C-alpha positions in Angstrom: 192.2 91.1 3.9 191.2 89.3 0.9 188.5 90.5 -1.4 188.3 87.9 -3.8 188.1 84.4 -2.6 189.9 81.6 -4.1 186.8 80.5 -6.0 186.6 84.0 -7.7 183.8 85.2 -5.6 183.8 88.6 -4.0 183.5 89.3 -0.2 180.8 91.5 1.2 183.3 94.1 1.7 184.4 94.2 -2.0 180.7 94.2 -3.2 180.1 97.4 -1.0 183.1 99.1 -2.4 182.5 98.3 -6.1 178.5 99.5 -5.8 179.9 102.8 -4.9 182.2 103.3 -7.6 179.6 103.9 -10.3 181.1 107.4 -10.3 184.9 108.2 -9.5 185.7 108.6 -5.8 188.7 109.0 -3.6 189.5 106.6 -0.9 188.6 109.2 1.6 185.3 109.7 0.2 184.5 105.7 0.4 186.0 105.0 3.9 183.2 106.8 5.7 180.4 105.5 3.5 181.3 102.0 4.2 182.5 102.6 7.8 185.9 101.3 7.4 188.9 102.8 8.1 190.8 104.5 5.4 194.0 101.8 5.6 191.4 99.2 4.8 189.8 100.8 2.0 192.9 101.5 0.5 193.8 97.8 0.9 190.7 96.8 -0.7 191.2 99.3 -3.4 194.7 98.0 -4.3 193.4 94.2 -4.4 190.5 95.1 -6.7 192.7 96.9 -8.9 195.2 94.0 -9.2 192.4 91.8 -10.1 191.6 94.5 -12.6 187.9 95.0 -10.9 188.5 99.1 -10.6 190.6 101.8 -12.3 192.4 104.7 -11.1 192.3 107.8 -12.5 195.3 110.3 -12.5 193.8 112.4 -9.5 193.4 109.2 -7.1 190.0 108.8 -7.9 188.6 105.3 -8.5 185.9 103.6 -10.5 184.4 100.4 -11.2 185.7 98.8 -14.4 183.7 96.6 -16.9 185.2 93.5 -15.5 184.1 94.8 -11.8 180.5 95.7 -13.0 180.2 92.0 -14.6 181.5 90.5 -11.1 178.5 92.1 -9.7 175.8 90.7 -11.7 
């Protein structure tokens, strides 16, 4: 499930997840909010992290990075 298209734009799934991450959240908290299975949320977060759009804290919480904030503008 690609979250970032070849032209650099974000898919709707990616945008929805990024918008939730103004406060750090665990994947288990995100999944019910976006109505997606946990494995899909983990996949989305992994891809967004590789792209530098989210950061993972020590305790498995994810938050949006400055680059992620810029992508939403």
